[in-house]
C-alpha positions, 0 to 999 in steps of 0.5 A, a space after each residue: 484516546 491513546 493505547 500504548 505499551 510501556 517502554 522497555 529499553 532492555 527488553 520487549 515493549 509488548 504488542 497491541 492487538 485489536 481483535 474481533 472474535 470468531 463468529 458465524 459473521 465476524 465483526 469489522 474493525 474500523 479506524 475512522 477520523 471525524 470530520 473537521 468543520 473548519 481547517 484540514 481533515 485529520 490524518 490516519 498514520 500507520 508507521 512501523 517501528 524503526 530499528 537501531 541495529 536490525 531491519 525496520 518493521 514491516 507494514 502488511 495489508 492483507 485481505 481475508 482468505 476464503 475456503 469457498 469463494 473469492 478472497 477479499 480485495 485491498 483498495 487504496 484510493 484517494 477520495 473524490 473532491 473538486 481536486 482529488 488527492 494523489 496516491 504515492 507509492 515510493 520507497 525511501 532514499 538510501 545511501 546503499 541500495 534503495 528498495 524496489 517497487 514490485 507490482 505482481 499479479 497472482 498466478 493461477 492454474 486457470 488464467 493468470 491475473 492482469 496488471 492494468 495501468 490507465 490514465 484517467 478520463 476527462 469529459 471536458 479537458 485532457 485525458 490523463 497520460 501514462 508515463 514510464 521513465 527509467 531512473 537517472 544514473 551517474 554512469 548509466 540511466 535505468 532502462 524501461 523494458 516491456 516484454 510479453 509472456 512466453 507460451 508453452 
């Protein structure tokens, strides 16, 4: 099945919206690829549009807000298997300035959120490590800085 808007070389091609209606309990939207009985499983790709003259499109994954309780979580994980897959978060290469990767925990009037980084455990072999490495440079390599927060 394919859902698409028509091409519009001189204007806007239009949007595609998949929306569930408001309700006392709103319905989910799921993108699920079937199981392959032979060969590799099929992929799910979310790709924003490129631009010939402006900024490329963004990809936003945002959990739902709540007026009375905790907001929803965003989970990104590779499925368990005999050898699980990697999770890669990286910016693209650039001829000018490559984009940053920013991991930032939220602010609060009570307690600020933590950022936790941990290597994986192993019951029979080697535990996973944590490595922080600055980038190589033609002039000077990138620094690795760790600092604690200031108090009042």
